[in-house]
Every structure is written in structure tokens, then in C-alpha cells.
N, C-alpha and C positions, 0 to 999 in steps of 0.2 A: 304639561306634556314636554317637559324639559328633555331635549335630546331627540325626541321622536319627530318633531316637526321638520327637522332637517331631512329626514329620509322618507317620510310618508309620501305616497303618490309620486315617488321618484324625484322629490324636491321641486316639482313643477310649479308650485304655488308661491314659493318663497320670493318675495319682492314683486309679485304680480299685482297690478291694479285690477280688482275684480268688482264688477257691478252686480249687486244682488237685488233684484226686484222682489218686493214682498218681504223685506228684511224685518219688518215689525211683526210678522206673523210667527206661528209656531215653528214650522220648518225653517223659515228664513232666518229667525233669530239663532237657532242652533247652528245653521250653516255659517252665519257670520262669525259666531264664536269659534267654530272649527277653523275657518279661514285665518282668523287672527292667530290662532295657535300654530298654524302652518307657516306663519311669517308673511302672509299676504297682506295687501292693503285693501280690505273690503270697503265699498261705498254703497250705501243703501238708497233705494228708490221705492217708495211705498206711500200709502195713506197712513195716518197716525194709528196707533194700536186701538183696537175696538173694545178691549176689555180692561178692567182694572180689578186685580193685578194683571200684568202681562209679562211674558218671559223676556221680551226685548228690554223693557225698562229695568227689570230685576237684574239682568246681566250687567247693565251699566257700561257697555262697551264704548270706548272712546273712538268713534269713527264718524266720518262725514256722512250725512244723510240728507236726502231730498224728500220732502213730504209733498207728494204730487199725485193727482189722479192721472193714471196712465191713459185715460181716454182723451186727454188733451194733447194732440199730436205735436203741436209746435213746442210745447213745454218739454215733452219727452225727447224730441230731437235736440233741443238746446242742452239738456242735461247730459245725454250720451256724448255729445260733442265736447262738452266741458270736462267730463270725466275721462274720456279717452281710455276706456278699459281694454285690457288684454283679452279678457273673457267675461261673458255675461251669463249669470244663472237667473233664469226667468221663473220666479215662483209667484209673482203677484197675480192674484185671481180672486174671484168670488168662489170659495172652496166648499160650500155647504149644499148638499142635495136638497134639504127641506127648505132652506131659504130660497133656492132656485124656484121652487113651486110658488112661493109668496112673491118673489121679485124676479120674474123671468127676464124682463127687458134689461134690468140692471145686470143680471147674470150674463146674458149674451154680450152686452156691450163691454162689460169689464173683462171678460175672458177672451173674446175674439178681437174686438176693436183695440183693447189695450195691448194685446200681443202683436197685432198688425202694426201698431204705432212703434213698438219697440223694434221689431225686425226691420221696418223701413228706416228707422233712425240708425240702426247698426249698419245698414247697407251703405250709408254715406260717411262712415267713420272708418278709415283704413286701419286704425290701430286695433280694431276688434279682430281677433284671430279665431275665436271660438264662441259658440253660443249653445247653451244647454237649456232647452225649453221643457219645463216640468208640466206634465199633464196628470193622468190618473189611470188606475186600473179600470175605472168605470167608462173609459172611452170606447170600449168594445161593444159591439152589438150583442147584448147578453142573451144567450139562448139556454141558460140554466144547465150548461154542460157539466158533467162530473169530472172533466179534465181541464187542464189549464189553457187559458187563451195565449196564443202566440202572436208575435208582432205582425204576422202576415194575415191574421184573422180580420174579419170585417169590423169596421168602426161603426159606431152608432150611439144611441142613447134614448131611453124612454123619457127621461126628465130633462129640464133645461140645463142643469149643471152638467150631466153626463154628455148630452148632445153637444153642448158648447165646447167641451174639452175634446170631443172627437173632431169638431170643426177646427180647433187649434192645431191638432195633428195634421189635418189637411192643409191648413195655412202654412205651417212650418215646412211641409213637404213641397209646397208650391214655391216658397221662397228659396229653398235649397235647390230645386230643379231650375228655376227661372233666373235666379240672380247669383247663386253662390257656387257656381261650377268653375268659374275662371280662377286662374292663379291669383293669389293675393286677396281673395274674398274669404269670409269666415267659413269655418267648418261648423255646420249646424246639426245638432242631434236633439231628439226628444226622449224623455224618460217617463216611464209609467210605473208607479210604485203601488204597493198595497195599502191597507189601512194602517196608518202609523199611530203608535202610542208612545208615551213618554212624558216626563215631567214638563210643566210649563205651558200646557194647553188648557185654555179656558174658553174655547169656542162653544157656541150654542149648538145644541142638538148633536153632540158627539158623546159617545158612550162614557168614556173615562171622565171628561170634564163634568158631565151631568152627574156622574156618580160622586165625584169629589164635592160638588156643590150640595148634594143631598146629605153627605156625611157631615159637612160643615154645619148644615141646618138641623141635624139630628133627625132627618127624614128617611123614608124608604123610597128608593128610586123605582119608578114604574118604567119598565122597558117595553118596547113595542114589537120586536121580532126576535124572540129568544132562539129560534132555530136558524136564523139567517147566518150563512157561513161566509166568512171573509178571510183574505190572506193577511193576518196580523203580523206586524213587525215593529221593532223599536225604531224611532225616528232616525237614529244614527245608522241603521242598516240602509235605509233609502239614501241618506246623504252620502254614505260611502260609495254607493253606486253612482250618484251624480258626480262626485269628485273624481272617481276613477274614470268615468266617461270624459269629463273635462280634461283630465290628464292626457288621455289618448288624443283628444282633439288638439291640445296645445303641442303635442309631439308630432302633429301634422299627419296623423294616421287617418287617411281619408275614408277608410272602410268603417271608421267609428261614426261617421256622419250619417246616422240612421236612427231608427226607433228602437228603444230598448226597454225590456221589462226588468224590474228589480223587485222581486217578491220573495217571501220566505220559502223554506223547504216545506214538504207536505205536512209536517207536524204543526206548522204555524197556521194551517188552514183549518180554522175551528169555528164553531158556532158561538153566537153571542153568549148563550148560557154557559158554555164551556169556559169562555174567557172570564166571565164573572165568577164562576166557581173557583177557578184557579187563582184569580186575583184576591178572592176572599181568604185564601190560605195565607196570603202575605199581609192582609189587612182585615182582621176579623170584624172591625166595626162597620164594614160595608154590608148594606142590606138592600135587597131588591125584590120586586115582584112583577108579574106580568100584567100590563095594562090591557084594558078592553076597548078603549076608544078607537074608532076607525082612523087609519093612517094613510097618507099618500103612498103610491106604489114605490117600492124599493126592491132591487134584485134580491132573490132569496139565496142564490148560490153564485159565488164568484171566486175564481182561482187563477193565478198567473203562472205561466210556464216561463221560467227564467233561464232555460237551457242555453239560449243564445248568449246571454251575458256571461254565463259560466264557462262556455266553451271558447268564446272569442275575446272576452275581456279578462277572463280568469277571476271573475267576481264570485264571492261566496258570502252567504250570511255568516255572522259571527256568533250572535247570541241566540240560543233556543228561546222559544216563547216564554217558558217559565222564568228564565233570566230577565227577559224584557219586562215581564209583568212585575217581577221583584224590584227591578230598578225603577219602574214607574211608581210603584207603591212607596218605595223608600224616598223618592223625590218629594212626593206630596206629604209624606208623614214627617219628614225632618222638621224639628222644632223651628229652625230658621231656614226653611227651604227657599226663602227669597234671596239668600246669599249666593253670589256668583259661583263660589267654590263648589256648591252642590252640582251644578251642571258641569263645571270643569272636571270635577273628580270623576263623574260618570263618563265623560269623554275620555279621560285618561284610562279608566278601567276598560272601556271598550277598545281603545287603540292597543292597549297592552295585550288584551285577549286576542285581538287580530294578529298581532305580532307573534305571540306564542303559538297560534294555530297555523302560522305560515301563510296567512292570507296575502295575496299578491301585492296589494297596495301598501301593506305594512312591512314588507321585507326590506331589510337594510341593503 
């Protein structure tokens, strides 16, 4: 991203100390890469990667990291005090719906207690100017509406993962109202994104990673909910929203300290079967069939309304779904996809496309 890092996001990240929790995960590793390209000094706080391979280790980024369970409050407080970050992106979580059914207590404590420990630690470190807490589109009380959920709609969740993320939204709002209103305290925002896809994800019980594993094993993937509809987007789309939101907070725009949706346009709201059919166009070796085993409850219809981010932050998606699927297939198909250049090249392509389209965060 030679030359781009100076101007993206109004240059707000250049030279900044940025704490990224969950940096060893799918989104967190991509965010750490982007921050490095922007000239920031990212520092990671997370558990070790769960899978082998994993995107974090494949990137080989030279950055300081703390491998620590965020449920240990004293350790989190010590790390935040040691790092003295300008801004914190909180992505560390138990992020899987089906694991939440198997391990509900772990899900609740990881997501809620871990987040509370971080916010409490930030409350006592004056260097922290901004905090972006990442939750999920599943934090809404899902009523299977055919229109998008807005930030003012009711929070809730049928399963432990979704409900715990709704609780994190309430936790963040509480800290913002109770502790972060005075001058000199951090500006705190939350971000809710759709179903992300992209190279480097090997998580369990996710559509694309499960499909990649099936291809590698020469098997046909059994899918559980072919007509379930989700707001699909490339991982870089959600990260552009997080970074733009962080930019506004660093620029001390207090009206940005709020909850925000970052989802695709209507064409990105597609069924699982549609996504697999489109992906197969870019990767003919993919094969799938509908399974018959009973499954835990998952929402059938989910759609985000991102009008607020579009009107007030001037945020826009960059890649249509077909481009996102093509980039995802290309990442996994590349003969040496483990090389850092694959992710960097796609980040460059995405940033260049944003610049060409006149997207706000990419303007010179």
C-alpha cells in the first residue's frame, strides 16, 4: 500500500499505538495487517490461535503481543496500563453460535466478563482516547423481518452467543453513560457487522472454512440451512467501517460515540445456497449437499440497515458480493496462499478500488 497509508482514514492511524484484542483471530489478524500498512503500531492481546494453519501466523507480522485470557481482570489491567494505547479495537470473543450451545458459560464469560475487564482497564488509563467494541449483527432481537435492523431496534438473542453479544452492547452503553462523558475520558462506540467472508478463516462451523476443509479432503460438504439469509460481506468491508469509526473518535467527534451497523447493500443479502452457487463459479471443485440431521436453532432471516453509517460517517461498501466471493476463492486457491503477500495484495486491491470509487476513507 505504498503511498496509500499516508492518506487513508485522514492519516489518523500513522504513529498511533493501537491495542487490538483478538488479534490472533480472523478479523483481528486482518485488522492488525491493515494497521501496520497504515503506519500504526498495533499491539495484540488475545489467546493463542485455535487452528493450524491460521491467518495470524501466516502473516508473520512483527508486532508485540500479549497472550492472555481476558477474563483475568488484573492481567488485562496491567497490559492496558503497560501498552498505553491511543485507541483500542476490541474483537476478542467467543465468536461461534454453535459453540455457544455447547459451551454456554464459556461464551458468556468470554464475551461479557472479558469485555467488562477491558473497559474497566481503559477507564484507568488516561492515554486511551477511543474504544471501538465489535459485537455482531446477531445482537438484535430477531423477528425474521424482511427489512434491515437499525441501531435503535431491540437487542436480544435466542442462543448464548447472540444474547451475550447483546449484553456486551448494553455493557458498552453503560460504561459510555456512566464513566465516559467527562472531558478527557475515551469516546466509546460499538460496531455491528454482517457475516464476513475472506481468506484466512479456518474457524469451525462456518460456511466457507467448512467448505475449504471439505475440498481439501475431497469430500462433499453437508450444509444445514440452505435458505437461511444473511448479510454477506468481505472481511475488509467490516474493517473499513471499524477503522472509519475509529478515525471519527480520534478526531474527537463525540456524535460518533454510539452504536453502528456496517453491512452490505441489498444485493449482499443472500441465502446460503445462493452464496455457494456463486462461489462454485469461481471454484468448480466445490461440492455440497443438504444435510438431514437436526440442528440447533439459528435465525432464518437477518439483514442490517446501514443507513446511519452511510449518512453520518459517509461509509460505503466497496466490493459487491461477487467480487468478495472471487477474492475469497482466490485466496484459498493460490498455490502458496500462506504467503503474506496474498493478503497484502488483496488489501491493496481493496484500498485502490475504494480510492477509485471515491469512498470517504480513501480520499486523498
